[in-house]
ZAKOLMI-97395 format. One record per atom (N, C-alpha, C): residue in one letter; x, y, z. Coordinates in steps of 0.05 Angstrom, whole numbers, padded with zeros to 5 digits, always signed. Each point is the difference from the previous one (the first is absolute). Last residue first. Layout:
% ZAKOLMI-97395
AXYZ...
END
This chain:
% ZAKOLMI-97395
F-00425+00413-00146F-00027+00010+00000F-00005+00017-00025R+00070-00081+00027R-00001+00025-00016R-00029+00008-00002V+00071-00069+00062V-00028+00008-00006V+00001+00027-00015R+00069-00090+00025R-00002+00029-00008R-00029+00006-00008V+00059-00078+00061V-00025+00005-00015V-00002+00030-00005R+00077-00083+00031R-00007+00028-00003R-00025+00002-00016W+00068-00079+00059W-00021+00009-00018W-00003+00030+00000A+00059-00099+00029A+00001+00029+00002A-00019+00011-00021A+00012-00099+00055A-00009+00015-00024A+00002+00029+00006T+00047-00097+00041T-00009+00027+00003T-00008+00012-00026L+00006-00106+00049L+00010+00018-00021L-00011+00028+00006A+00014-00106+00052A-00011+00027-00002A+00013+00017-00021G-00004-00107-00013G+00012+00019+00019G-00012+00027-00003A-00021-00078-00055A+00001-00012+00027A+00014+00019+00021T-00058+00031-00093T+00024-00014+00008T-00002-00011+00029T-00061+00059-00054T-00002-00028-00009T+00023-00017+00009N-00056+00097+00028N+00026-00013-00001N-00004-00030-00006R-00058+00097-00019R-00001-00029+00008R+00028-00012-00003F-00053+00105+00012F+00022-00016-00010F-00003-00029+00010R-00065+00097-00021R+00008-00023+00017R+00022-00015-00013L-00066+00095-00006L+00025-00011-00009L+00009-00021+00020T-00091+00072-00026T+00012-00024+00013T+00026-00007-00013M-00079+00089+00015M+00021-00013-00015M+00011-00024+00015P-00100+00054-00004P+00022-00009+00018P+00020-00016-00016T-00070+00082-00032T+00009-00028-00004T+00022-00007+00020A-00044+00088-00013A-00009-00017+00022A+00007-00030-00004Q+00002+00058-00088Q+00001+00011+00027Q-00012-00020+00019S+00036-00044-00089S-00019+00021+00008S+00004+00009+00029F+00075-00040-00074F-00019-00008+00021F-00017+00023+00007Q+00075-00041-00080Q-00016+00022+00009Q-00020-00011+00021D+00100-00045-00020D-00028+00001-00009D-00013+00026+00010D+00100-00068-00008D-00014+00025+00008D-00028-00001-00012V+00097-00066+00026V-00025+00005-00014V-00011+00027+00008L+00095-00028+00016L-00016-00025-00001L-00024+00004-00018F+00105+00047+00011F-00028+00003-00004F-00014-00027-00002D+00096+00029+00014D-00014-00020+00016D-00030+00003-00002D+00062+00060-00048D+00010-00028-00003D-00017-00021+00013P-00004+00103-00011P-00022-00018-00007P+00008-00030+00000E+00023+00044+00077E-00019+00006-00022E+00016+00008-00025V+00022-00066+00089V+00009+00022-00016V-00020+00005-00022P-00002-00052+00104P-00007+00002-00028P+00011+00026-00013Q+00053-00048+00080Q-00025+00016-00002Q-00006+00003-00030R+00053-00087+00017R+00005+00028+00006R-00027+00015+00000N+00022-00094-00034N+00010+00003+00028N+00008+00029+00006N-00037-00052-00082N+00022+00020-00001N+00011+00007+00028A-00068-00068-00047A+00016-00004+00024A+00024+00019+00000N-00110-00002-00044N+00029-00002-00005N+00016-00002+00026L-00101-00039-00012L+00014+00025+00008L+00030-00003-00006V-00098-00048-00038V+00027-00003+00009V+00012+00027+00005A-00107-00018+00011A+00020+00003-00021A+00028-00001+00012D-00098-00006+00035D+00020-00020+00004D+00022+00000-00022D-00072+00063-00024D-00007-00020+00019D+00022-00022+00001A-00029+00108-00035A+00021-00021-00001A-00007-00019+00022I-00061+00067-00015I+00014+00004-00025I+00024-00019-00003I-00102+00009+00051I+00027-00012+00004I+00015+00002-00027D-00090+00047+00045D+00015-00002-00025D+00029-00009+00007G-00073+00021+00063G-00003-00027-00011G+00016-00004-00025G+00035+00074+00063G-00028-00009+00001G-00001-00029-00010G+00087+00027-00030G-00016+00019+00016G-00029-00008-00001G+00108-00047-00014G-00025+00010-00012G-00013+00020+00018A+00082-00087-00008A-00005+00029+00003A-00027+00007-00012S+00076-00085+00033S-00027+00005-00010S-00006+00030+00006Y+00095-00071-00008Y-00016+00023+00010Y-00028+00000-00012R+00095-00066+00027R-00020+00006-00019R-00017+00023+00011L+00104-00054+00017L-00022+00018+00009L-00019+00005-00024G+00082-00052-00006G-00020-00014+00014G-00023+00017+00011A+00109+00025-00019A-00021-00013-00016A-00020-00014+00018A+00048+00081+00046A+00009-00024-00014A-00023-00011-00017S-00009+00082+00046S+00027-00005+00009S+00013-00025-00013G-00076+00065-00049G+00002-00020+00021G+00029-00004+00008T-00065+00086-00044T+00022-00020-00004T+00000-00019+00023A-00070+00082-00051A+00010-00017+00022A+00023-00017-00010Y-00086+00080-00026Y+00028-00008-00005Y+00008-00018+00024F-00095+00050-00049F+00012-00018+00020F+00028-00007-00009S-00079+00083-00020S+00021-00017-00011S+00013-00015+00024V-00096+00059-00028V+00016-00012+00021V+00020-00019-00013Q-00072+00088-00020Q+00016-00020-00014Q+00019-00011+00022A-00099+00047+00022A+00029+00001-00002A+00011-00023-00018N-00091+00060+00051N+00007-00018-00022N+00030+00002-00004A-00022+00025+00097A-00011+00009-00026A+00007-00021-00021Q+00023-00015+00090Q-00015+00024+00005Q-00013+00012-00025L+00032-00106+00029L+00004+00023-00017L-00018+00023+00006I+00041-00077+00064I-00026+00006-00012I+00002+00026-00015Q+00079-00025+00035Q-00011-00027-00006Q-00027+00002-00013H+00064+00071+00032H-00013-00001-00026H-00010-00028-00007V+00043+00018+00085V-00017+00023-00004V-00016-00002-00027E+00030-00090+00051E+00014+00022-00014E-00020+00022-00006G-00026-00085+00039G+00008+00021+00019G+00016+00023-00013A+00000-00090-00052A-00019+00005+00021A+00011+00020+00020L+00046-00039-00078L-00010+00028-00001L-00020+00006+00022V+00041-00087-00015V+00020+00018+00010V-00009+00030-00001N-00054-00095+00013N+00001+00022-00019N+00019+00021+00011A+00023-00096+00032A-00024+00017+00002A+00002+00021-00022S+00052-00091-00019S+00001+00024+00017S-00028+00012+00002L+00027-00105-00014L-00011+00023-00015L+00000+00024+00019A+00063-00098-00003A-00021+00017+00012A-00009+00022-00019N+00077-00071+00003N-00026-00010-00009N-00024+00016+00012A+00084+00030+00047A+00000-00022-00018A-00028-00010-00006A+00006+00102+00030A+00009-00026+00011A-00001-00022-00022V+00015+00107-00012V-00021-00020-00004V+00011-00027+00008S+00019+00113+00016S+00011-00027+00001S-00024-00020-00003T+00010+00106-00037T-00014-00019+00019T+00014-00027-00003S+00007+00116-00024S+00009-00027-00005S-00014-00018+00021G-00018+00103-00052G+00009-00014+00024G+00011-00027-00008E-00060+00098-00036E+00020-00021-00004E+00009-00012+00026M-00068+00076-00060M+00000-00017+00023M+00022-00021-00005V-00028+00103-00042V+00014-00026-00002V-00002-00014+00027P-00050+00089-00061P+00006-00015+00024P+00014-00027-00006M-00006+00094-00055M-00003-00029-00004M+00008-00014+00025
END
């Protein structure tokens, strides 16, 4: 089960780039179940997640646990995606200061 994880700083009132861009499993090598987990450093972060044209969460509220995601506590959403689907995960900061999003994506082929 491949895992992609990291963190990204999101500037005030900004939208992050796709944090999965450039990851080995950003484009699925086979049909897979994909689970998204994340936390924010403070209230005010939102997230959008999906694959290809299938957006399974759009501008949803992100918890403010201020740590690396813990499974299953920080589960966001999951879905089945087809081979060759490019995965996306973005964060939007609704505050006047920079915030950090910590994220994990688990792929089950």
